[in-house]
KOLPA-58460 format. One record per residue (C-alpha): residue number from 0; residue in three letters; z negated, y negated, x negated. Coordinates in nm, 2 decimals, always signed. Layout:
N
n:NUM, res:Ala, pz:Z, py:Y, px:X
...
This chain:
321
n:0, res:Met, pz:-4.78, py:-0.41, px:+1.94
n:1, res:Ala, pz:-4.68, py:-0.06, px:+2.06
n:2, res:Arg, pz:-4.45, py:-0.21, px:+2.33
n:3, res:Asn, pz:-4.27, py:-0.42, px:+2.07
n:4, res:Thr, pz:-4.22, py:-0.12, px:+1.84
n:5, res:Cys, pz:-4.07, py:+0.08, px:+2.13
n:6, res:Leu, pz:-3.84, py:-0.21, px:+2.23
n:7, res:Leu, pz:-3.71, py:-0.25, px:+1.87
n:8, res:Ala, pz:-3.65, py:+0.13, px:+1.85
n:9, res:Ala, pz:-3.45, py:+0.11, px:+2.18
n:10, res:Leu, pz:-3.24, py:-0.18, px:+2.05
n:11, res:Ala, pz:-3.17, py:+0.01, px:+1.73
n:12, res:Cys, pz:-3.04, py:+0.30, px:+1.93
n:13, res:Ala, pz:-2.84, py:+0.08, px:+2.16
n:14, res:Tyr, pz:-2.65, py:-0.08, px:+1.87
n:15, res:Ala, pz:-2.61, py:+0.23, px:+1.65
n:16, res:Ala, pz:-2.26, py:+0.27, px:+1.51
n:17, res:Pro, pz:-2.05, py:+0.54, px:+1.67
n:18, res:Pro, pz:-1.98, py:+0.85, px:+1.45
n:19, res:Lys, pz:-1.69, py:+0.80, px:+1.22
n:20, res:Arg, pz:-1.40, py:+1.03, px:+1.27
n:21, res:Val, pz:-1.10, py:+1.11, px:+1.05
n:22, res:Thr, pz:-0.79, py:+1.33, px:+1.06
n:23, res:Leu, pz:-0.83, py:+1.60, px:+0.80
n:24, res:Ala, pz:-0.54, py:+1.78, px:+0.65
n:25, res:Ile, pz:-0.64, py:+2.11, px:+0.49
n:26, res:Ala, pz:-0.37, py:+2.25, px:+0.25
n:27, res:Asn, pz:-0.43, py:+2.61, px:+0.15
n:28, res:Glu, pz:-0.27, py:+2.63, px:-0.19
n:29, res:Arg, pz:-0.39, py:+2.98, px:-0.26
n:30, res:Ser, pz:-0.17, py:+3.29, px:-0.25
n:31, res:Asp, pz:-0.40, py:+3.45, px:+0.01
n:32, res:Lys, pz:-0.52, py:+3.33, px:+0.35
n:33, res:Val, pz:-0.85, py:+3.14, px:+0.36
n:34, res:Gln, pz:-1.13, py:+3.10, px:+0.61
n:35, res:Cys, pz:-1.29, py:+2.75, px:+0.62
n:36, res:Ser, pz:-1.59, py:+2.60, px:+0.80
n:37, res:Leu, pz:-1.71, py:+2.24, px:+0.86
n:38, res:Gly, pz:-2.06, py:+2.11, px:+0.84
n:39, res:Gly, pz:-2.19, py:+2.46, px:+0.76
n:40, res:Ala, pz:-2.14, py:+2.58, px:+1.12
n:41, res:Glu, pz:-1.80, py:+2.51, px:+1.27
n:42, res:Glu, pz:-1.57, py:+2.80, px:+1.17
n:43, res:Leu, pz:-1.20, py:+2.70, px:+1.17
n:44, res:Pro, pz:-0.90, py:+2.92, px:+1.23
n:45, res:Val, pz:-0.78, py:+3.12, px:+0.93
n:46, res:Ile, pz:-0.52, py:+2.93, px:+0.73
n:47, res:Pro, pz:-0.24, py:+3.15, px:+0.60
n:48, res:Ala, pz:-0.14, py:+3.12, px:+0.23
n:49, res:Arg, pz:+0.06, py:+2.81, px:+0.13
n:50, res:Thr, pz:+0.02, py:+2.65, px:+0.47
n:51, res:Gly, pz:-0.19, py:+2.38, px:+0.62
n:52, res:Gln, pz:-0.39, py:+2.26, px:+0.92
n:53, res:Leu, pz:-0.46, py:+1.93, px:+1.08
n:54, res:Leu, pz:-0.78, py:+1.86, px:+1.27
n:55, res:Glu, pz:-1.01, py:+1.57, px:+1.36
n:56, res:Thr, pz:-1.37, py:+1.58, px:+1.25
n:57, res:Glu, pz:-1.67, py:+1.35, px:+1.22
n:58, res:Val, pz:-1.76, py:+1.24, px:+0.86
n:59, res:Pro, pz:-1.94, py:+1.27, px:+0.63
n:60, res:Thr, pz:-1.94, py:+1.65, px:+0.64
n:61, res:Glu, pz:-1.90, py:+1.94, px:+0.41
n:62, res:Leu, pz:-1.59, py:+2.16, px:+0.40
n:63, res:Val, pz:-1.64, py:+2.52, px:+0.28
n:64, res:Cys, pz:-1.33, py:+2.74, px:+0.21
n:65, res:Gly, pz:-1.35, py:+3.09, px:+0.06
n:66, res:Gly, pz:-1.65, py:+3.02, px:-0.16
n:67, res:Val, pz:-1.57, py:+2.67, px:-0.27
n:68, res:Arg, pz:-1.69, py:+2.35, px:-0.11
n:69, res:Ala, pz:-1.64, py:+1.97, px:-0.10
n:70, res:Glu, pz:-1.78, py:+1.67, px:+0.06
n:71, res:Ile, pz:-1.54, py:+1.51, px:+0.31
n:72, res:Asp, pz:-1.56, py:+1.14, px:+0.39
n:73, res:Gly, pz:-1.33, py:+0.84, px:+0.42
n:74, res:Asp, pz:-1.14, py:+0.63, px:+0.67
n:75, res:Gly, pz:-0.86, py:+0.74, px:+0.90
n:76, res:Tyr, pz:-0.70, py:+1.02, px:+0.71
n:77, res:Val, pz:-0.83, py:+1.26, px:+0.44
n:78, res:Val, pz:-0.66, py:+1.54, px:+0.25
n:79, res:Ala, pz:-0.83, py:+1.85, px:+0.12
n:80, res:Arg, pz:-0.63, py:+2.08, px:-0.11
n:81, res:Val, pz:-0.80, py:+2.43, px:-0.14
n:82, res:Gly, pz:-0.74, py:+2.59, px:-0.47
n:83, res:Asp, pz:-0.88, py:+2.91, px:-0.62
n:84, res:Asp, pz:-1.17, py:+2.74, px:-0.80
n:85, res:Ala, pz:-1.22, py:+2.40, px:-0.62
n:86, res:Ile, pz:-1.12, py:+2.18, px:-0.33
n:87, res:Thr, pz:-0.95, py:+1.85, px:-0.43
n:88, res:Val, pz:-1.01, py:+1.57, px:-0.18
n:89, res:Gly, pz:-0.76, py:+1.28, px:-0.14
n:90, res:Asp, pz:-0.76, py:+0.97, px:+0.07
n:91, res:Ala, pz:-0.52, py:+0.82, px:+0.32
n:92, res:Asn, pz:-0.28, py:+0.72, px:+0.03
n:93, res:Glu, pz:-0.25, py:+1.09, px:-0.06
n:94, res:Phe, pz:-0.17, py:+1.17, px:+0.31
n:95, res:Gln, pz:+0.10, py:+0.90, px:+0.31
n:96, res:Leu, pz:+0.26, py:+1.03, px:-0.01
n:97, res:Glu, pz:+0.25, py:+1.39, px:+0.11
n:98, res:Leu, pz:+0.44, py:+1.28, px:+0.42
n:99, res:Ser, pz:+0.70, py:+1.11, px:+0.20
n:100, res:Arg, pz:+0.74, py:+1.42, px:-0.02
n:101, res:Ala, pz:+0.79, py:+1.63, px:+0.29
n:102, res:Ala, pz:+1.04, py:+1.37, px:+0.43
n:103, res:His, pz:+1.25, py:+1.40, px:+0.11
n:104, res:Lys, pz:+1.29, py:+1.77, px:+0.19
n:105, res:Cys, pz:+1.42, py:+1.67, px:+0.54
n:106, res:Asp, pz:+1.66, py:+1.40, px:+0.42
n:107, res:Gly, pz:+2.01, py:+1.48, px:+0.54
n:108, res:Thr, pz:+1.90, py:+1.77, px:+0.75
n:109, res:Ser, pz:+1.80, py:+1.59, px:+1.07
n:110, res:Asp, pz:+1.96, py:+1.38, px:+1.34
n:111, res:Phe, pz:+1.88, py:+1.02, px:+1.26
n:112, res:Phe, pz:+1.91, py:+0.92, px:+1.63
n:113, res:Thr, pz:+1.64, py:+1.16, px:+1.75
n:114, res:Pro, pz:+1.33, py:+1.06, px:+1.55
n:115, res:Pro, pz:+1.11, py:+1.35, px:+1.69
n:116, res:Ser, pz:+1.33, py:+1.60, px:+1.51
n:117, res:Phe, pz:+1.28, py:+1.42, px:+1.18
n:118, res:Gln, pz:+0.91, py:+1.40, px:+1.23
n:119, res:Gly, pz:+0.90, py:+1.76, px:+1.33
n:120, res:Cys, pz:+1.08, py:+1.85, px:+1.01
n:121, res:Val, pz:+0.84, py:+1.64, px:+0.80
n:122, res:Phe, pz:+0.53, py:+1.82, px:+0.93
n:123, res:Arg, pz:+0.69, py:+2.16, px:+0.89
n:124, res:His, pz:+0.69, py:+2.08, px:+0.52
n:125, res:Ala, pz:+0.38, py:+1.86, px:+0.48
n:126, res:Phe, pz:+0.07, py:+2.03, px:+0.34
n:127, res:Gly, pz:+0.26, py:+2.36, px:+0.33
n:128, res:Gly, pz:+0.35, py:+2.33, px:+0.69
n:129, res:Val, pz:+0.13, py:+2.26, px:+0.99
n:130, res:Asp, pz:+0.15, py:+2.38, px:+1.35
n:131, res:Glu, pz:+0.17, py:+2.04, px:+1.52
n:132, res:Ala, pz:+0.32, py:+1.71, px:+1.41
n:133, res:Asp, pz:+0.11, py:+1.39, px:+1.41
n:134, res:Pro, pz:+0.35, py:+1.11, px:+1.53
n:135, res:Arg, pz:+0.07, py:+0.86, px:+1.51
n:136, res:Ala, pz:+0.03, py:+0.93, px:+1.14
n:137, res:Trp, pz:+0.40, py:+0.89, px:+1.07
n:138, res:Arg, pz:+0.41, py:+0.56, px:+1.26
n:139, res:Leu, pz:+0.10, py:+0.43, px:+1.08
n:140, res:Phe, pz:+0.22, py:+0.51, px:+0.73
n:141, res:Trp, pz:+0.60, py:+0.48, px:+0.75
n:142, res:Gln, pz:+0.68, py:+0.31, px:+1.09
n:143, res:Asn, pz:+1.00, py:+0.50, px:+1.14
n:144, res:Glu, pz:+1.27, py:+0.70, px:+0.96
n:145, res:Ala, pz:+1.48, py:+0.39, px:+0.88
n:146, res:Tyr, pz:+1.19, py:+0.21, px:+0.71
n:147, res:Trp, pz:+1.11, py:+0.53, px:+0.51
n:148, res:Arg, pz:+1.47, py:+0.56, px:+0.40
n:149, res:Leu, pz:+1.48, py:+0.20, px:+0.29
n:150, res:Cys, pz:+1.17, py:+0.24, px:+0.08
n:151, res:Glu, pz:+1.23, py:+0.58, px:-0.06
n:152, res:Val, pz:+1.60, py:+0.67, px:-0.05
n:153, res:Ala, pz:+1.82, py:+0.36, px:-0.03
n:154, res:Ala, pz:+1.97, py:+0.22, px:-0.35
n:155, res:Pro, pz:+1.86, py:-0.14, px:-0.46
n:156, res:Ser, pz:+2.07, py:-0.41, px:-0.30
n:157, res:Arg, pz:+2.35, py:-0.57, px:-0.50
n:158, res:Ala, pz:+2.37, py:-0.94, px:-0.57
n:159, res:Val, pz:+2.61, py:-1.14, px:-0.35
n:160, res:Arg, pz:+2.65, py:-1.39, px:-0.63
n:161, res:Ser, pz:+2.50, py:-1.48, px:-0.97
n:162, res:Tyr, pz:+2.47, py:-1.80, px:-1.17
n:163, res:Ala, pz:+2.30, py:-1.95, px:-1.48
n:164, res:Ser, pz:+1.97, py:-2.13, px:-1.42
n:165, res:Glu, pz:+1.96, py:-2.50, px:-1.51
n:166, res:Ser, pz:+1.58, py:-2.52, px:-1.53
n:167, res:Val, pz:+1.52, py:-2.20, px:-1.74
n:168, res:Pro, pz:+1.77, py:-2.18, px:-2.02
n:169, res:Gly, pz:+1.94, py:-1.84, px:-2.06
n:170, res:Gln, pz:+1.81, py:-1.72, px:-1.73
n:171, res:Val, pz:+2.06, py:-1.56, px:-1.49
n:172, res:Ile, pz:+1.98, py:-1.58, px:-1.12
n:173, res:Glu, pz:+2.10, py:-1.31, px:-0.89
n:174, res:Val, pz:+2.12, py:-1.41, px:-0.52
n:175, res:Leu, pz:+2.05, py:-1.11, px:-0.29
n:176, res:Arg, pz:+2.05, py:-1.31, px:+0.04
n:177, res:Glu, pz:+2.15, py:-1.66, px:+0.13
n:178, res:Thr, pz:+1.95, py:-1.71, px:+0.45
n:179, res:Pro, pz:+1.66, py:-1.67, px:+0.43
n:180, res:Phe, pz:+1.71, py:-1.71, px:+0.06
n:181, res:Val, pz:+1.62, py:-1.42, px:-0.17
n:182, res:Ala, pz:+1.69, py:-1.43, px:-0.55
n:183, res:Val, pz:+1.60, py:-1.24, px:-0.86
n:184, res:Ala, pz:+1.55, py:-1.36, px:-1.22
n:185, res:Arg, pz:+1.54, py:-1.04, px:-1.43
n:186, res:Gly, pz:+1.36, py:-1.06, px:-1.76
n:187, res:Phe, pz:+1.18, py:-1.37, px:-1.65
n:188, res:Ala, pz:+0.84, py:-1.27, px:-1.80
n:189, res:Thr, pz:+0.80, py:-1.08, px:-2.13
n:190, res:Arg, pz:+0.54, py:-0.81, px:-2.19
n:191, res:Lys, pz:+0.36, py:-1.04, px:-2.43
n:192, res:Gln, pz:+0.34, py:-1.32, px:-2.18
n:193, res:Cys, pz:+0.19, py:-1.09, px:-1.92
n:194, res:Gln, pz:-0.05, py:-0.94, px:-2.17
n:195, res:Asp, pz:-0.16, py:-1.28, px:-2.29
n:196, res:Ile, pz:-0.25, py:-1.37, px:-1.93
n:197, res:Val, pz:-0.46, py:-1.06, px:-1.89
n:198, res:Asp, pz:-0.63, py:-1.11, px:-2.23
n:199, res:Thr, pz:-0.72, py:-1.48, px:-2.17
n:200, res:Thr, pz:-0.81, py:-1.47, px:-1.80
n:201, res:Pro, pz:-1.16, py:-1.32, px:-1.73
n:202, res:Ala, pz:-1.09, py:-1.29, px:-1.35
n:203, res:Val, pz:-0.85, py:-1.01, px:-1.42
n:204, res:Ser, pz:-1.14, py:-0.78, px:-1.50
n:205, res:Gly, pz:-1.29, py:-0.84, px:-1.16
n:206, res:Leu, pz:-1.02, py:-0.70, px:-0.94
n:207, res:Gly, pz:-1.12, py:-0.62, px:-0.58
n:208, res:Arg, pz:-0.96, py:-0.53, px:-0.25
n:209, res:Ala, pz:-0.71, py:-0.79, px:-0.12
n:210, res:His, pz:-0.82, py:-1.02, px:+0.15
n:211, res:Val, pz:-0.63, py:-1.20, px:+0.43
n:212, res:Gly, pz:-0.72, py:-1.55, px:+0.57
n:213, res:Gly, pz:-0.57, py:-1.83, px:+0.76
n:214, res:Thr, pz:-0.83, py:-1.86, px:+1.03
n:215, res:Gly, pz:-1.11, py:-2.02, px:+0.83
n:216, res:Glu, pz:-1.24, py:-1.69, px:+0.71
n:217, res:Thr, pz:-1.12, py:-1.39, px:+0.51
n:218, res:Ser, pz:-1.14, py:-1.02, px:+0.56
n:219, res:Phe, pz:-1.01, py:-0.69, px:+0.42
n:220, res:Ser, pz:-0.68, py:-0.57, px:+0.56
n:221, res:Ser, pz:-0.54, py:-0.21, px:+0.57
n:222, res:Ser, pz:-0.19, py:-0.38, px:+0.57
n:223, res:Arg, pz:-0.26, py:-0.53, px:+0.23
n:224, res:Glu, pz:-0.37, py:-0.25, px:+0.01
n:225, res:Thr, pz:-0.40, py:-0.36, px:-0.35
n:226, res:Leu, pz:-0.66, py:-0.46, px:-0.61
n:227, res:Ser, pz:-0.65, py:-0.84, px:-0.63
n:228, res:Thr, pz:-0.80, py:-1.15, px:-0.78
n:229, res:Asn, pz:-0.70, py:-1.52, px:-0.79
n:230, res:Leu, pz:-0.61, py:-1.69, px:-1.12
n:231, res:Asp, pz:-0.69, py:-2.06, px:-1.10
n:232, res:Ile, pz:-0.45, py:-2.29, px:-1.29
n:233, res:Asn, pz:-0.58, py:-2.58, px:-1.50
n:234, res:Trp, pz:-0.29, py:-2.82, px:-1.54
n:235, res:Asn, pz:-0.49, py:-3.00, px:-1.81
n:236, res:Glu, pz:-0.44, py:-2.69, px:-2.04
n:237, res:Pro, pz:-0.06, py:-2.66, px:-2.05
n:238, res:Asp, pz:-0.06, py:-2.41, px:-2.33
n:239, res:Ala, pz:-0.29, py:-2.16, px:-2.15
n:240, res:Pro, pz:-0.08, py:-1.85, px:-2.08
n:241, res:Val, pz:-0.14, py:-1.86, px:-1.70
n:242, res:Thr, pz:-0.06, py:-2.23, px:-1.69
n:243, res:Ser, pz:+0.26, py:-2.21, px:-1.88
n:244, res:Met, pz:+0.38, py:-1.92, px:-1.67
n:245, res:Ala, pz:+0.30, py:-2.11, px:-1.35
n:246, res:Ala, pz:+0.48, py:-2.42, px:-1.48
n:247, res:Val, pz:+0.81, py:-2.23, px:-1.54
n:248, res:Thr, pz:+0.77, py:-2.05, px:-1.21
n:249, res:Val, pz:+0.74, py:-2.39, px:-1.02
n:250, res:Glu, pz:+1.04, py:-2.53, px:-1.21
n:251, res:Leu, pz:+1.25, py:-2.23, px:-1.11
n:252, res:Ala, pz:+1.13, py:-2.24, px:-0.75
n:253, res:Ser, pz:+1.22, py:-2.61, px:-0.73
n:254, res:Glu, pz:+1.57, py:-2.53, px:-0.85
n:255, res:Leu, pz:+1.62, py:-2.25, px:-0.61
n:256, res:Leu, pz:+1.49, py:-2.45, px:-0.31
n:257, res:Gly, pz:+1.69, py:-2.76, px:-0.41
n:258, res:Glu, pz:+1.39, py:-2.99, px:-0.39
n:259, res:Arg, pz:+1.11, py:-3.09, px:-0.63
n:260, res:Ile, pz:+0.78, py:-2.90, px:-0.59
n:261, res:Pro, pz:+0.49, py:-3.07, px:-0.76
n:262, res:Tyr, pz:+0.28, py:-2.85, px:-0.99
n:263, res:Glu, pz:-0.03, py:-2.93, px:-0.78
n:264, res:Ala, pz:+0.13, py:-2.76, px:-0.48
n:265, res:Gln, pz:+0.11, py:-2.42, px:-0.66
n:266, res:Glu, pz:-0.16, py:-2.20, px:-0.50
n:267, res:Pro, pz:-0.39, py:-2.00, px:-0.73
n:268, res:Ile, pz:-0.19, py:-1.72, px:-0.87
n:269, res:Asn, pz:-0.27, py:-1.39, px:-0.69
n:270, res:Phe, pz:-0.29, py:-1.12, px:-0.95
n:271, res:Leu, pz:-0.23, py:-0.78, px:-0.80
n:272, res:His, pz:-0.26, py:-0.43, px:-0.93
n:273, res:Tyr, pz:-0.13, py:-0.14, px:-0.72
n:274, res:Lys, pz:-0.27, py:+0.21, px:-0.76
n:275, res:Val, pz:-0.07, py:+0.52, px:-0.65
n:276, res:Gly, pz:+0.00, py:+0.49, px:-0.28
n:277, res:Phe, pz:-0.11, py:+0.12, px:-0.25
n:278, res:Glu, pz:+0.12, py:-0.12, px:-0.07
n:279, res:Tyr, pz:+0.16, py:-0.44, px:+0.13
n:280, res:Lys, pz:+0.30, py:-0.35, px:+0.47
n:281, res:Pro, pz:+0.58, py:-0.57, px:+0.61
n:282, res:His, pz:+0.45, py:-0.92, px:+0.69
n:283, res:Thr, pz:+0.57, py:-1.28, px:+0.70
n:284, res:Asp, pz:+0.47, py:-1.53, px:+0.42
n:285, res:Gly, pz:+0.44, py:-1.90, px:+0.50
n:286, res:Ala, pz:+0.59, py:-2.09, px:+0.79
n:287, res:Gly, pz:+0.93, py:-2.22, px:+0.66
n:288, res:Arg, pz:+0.94, py:-2.60, px:+0.64
n:289, res:Thr, pz:+0.63, py:-2.66, px:+0.84
n:290, res:Lys, pz:+0.43, py:-2.94, px:+0.68
n:291, res:Gly, pz:+0.14, py:-2.82, px:+0.48
n:292, res:Lys, pz:+0.25, py:-2.46, px:+0.48
n:293, res:Arg, pz:+0.39, py:-2.23, px:+0.21
n:294, res:Val, pz:+0.76, py:-2.29, px:+0.16
n:295, res:Ala, pz:+0.83, py:-2.02, px:-0.09
n:296, res:Thr, pz:+0.69, py:-1.70, px:-0.24
n:297, res:Thr, pz:+0.74, py:-1.60, px:-0.60
n:298, res:Leu, pz:+0.67, py:-1.25, px:-0.73
n:299, res:Val, pz:+0.65, py:-1.19, px:-1.11
n:300, res:Tyr, pz:+0.65, py:-0.82, px:-1.20
n:301, res:Cys, pz:+0.45, py:-0.77, px:-1.52
n:302, res:Glu, pz:+0.48, py:-0.39, px:-1.51
n:303, res:Ala, pz:+0.72, py:-0.18, px:-1.30
n:304, res:Ala, pz:+0.60, py:+0.14, px:-1.13
n:305, res:Ala, pz:+0.72, py:+0.47, px:-1.29
n:306, res:Glu, pz:+0.82, py:+0.58, px:-0.94
n:307, res:Gly, pz:+0.87, py:+0.37, px:-0.62
n:308, res:Gly, pz:+0.74, py:+0.02, px:-0.64
n:309, res:Ser, pz:+1.02, py:-0.15, px:-0.44
n:310, res:Thr, pz:+1.00, py:-0.48, px:-0.24
n:311, res:Val, pz:+1.19, py:-0.45, px:+0.08
n:312, res:Phe, pz:+1.30, py:-0.68, px:+0.36
n:313, res:Pro, pz:+1.34, py:-0.44, px:+0.67
n:314, res:Gly, pz:+1.51, py:-0.70, px:+0.89
n:315, res:Asp, pz:+1.84, py:-0.65, px:+0.70
n:316, res:Asp, pz:+1.78, py:-0.35, px:+0.48
n:317, res:Leu, pz:+1.74, py:-0.55, px:+0.16
n:318, res:Lys, pz:+1.57, py:-0.38, px:-0.13
n:319, res:Leu, pz:+1.46, py:-0.50, px:-0.47
n:320, res:Ser, pz:+1.34, py:-0.27, px:-0.75
């Protein structure tokens, strides 16, 4: 019995997960310099007033700065803003947004053709200014300067042509791109229609992290960061809000594609809710005209973001907002 116990203990040690590490951005928002420590022991270099510091650390741990403390944990990137009375901790989304805020201060002041200069400028402003840039973070969150500009600076794309829909009376179709085809139907869904779907569909109250599939199983994806749930469509209840919305969407999609799409070909509607900083990173939907694969994607916006919230096609700098 003792031998078995020792063997199990050895296996547990052999398969123990490695310590989790994050990049921590400490932003000293005080008017005076501050001394911080991690884990109650590791003393960090003094951070001057209104500046920041980037470092890597194992988590979970405790950050103590000038008499205030906070628990630090998360995945990948964490932000800690040190105020006079508290430390406010943010996740990777806050890190990404801070880089964008800093990039706006650099817009028009750097050489587009030498990305390091732009990245250097970003980190001179991010978190009050840090000593070293983190190119890996910039690539992870924004890929490159061109993609950031498309998302954050570029104006929405103009239609190349417009016409009146035949399947949805009174609906104007704006074509943004002919091949692959991209079109917009503004005012397609009313606030009441969207609210009726929320009020009559219990699944909306059970939003969870988005999954990806396609290989016989599903998993979470950092590339698809949103709260999500599937809304199943019952075509035997044509007056149900979610069904009537799906029916009009299929009719319009059929018109735009130039071929009849059967209602039953509609996948469950994926209802998405984006919190601040959430996003779907660039990806490809479907497989064109491949038999049995998705032939079109429709997006119905029920509520527009107060800031940001664009859908972009980086291949040809197309932007919808």
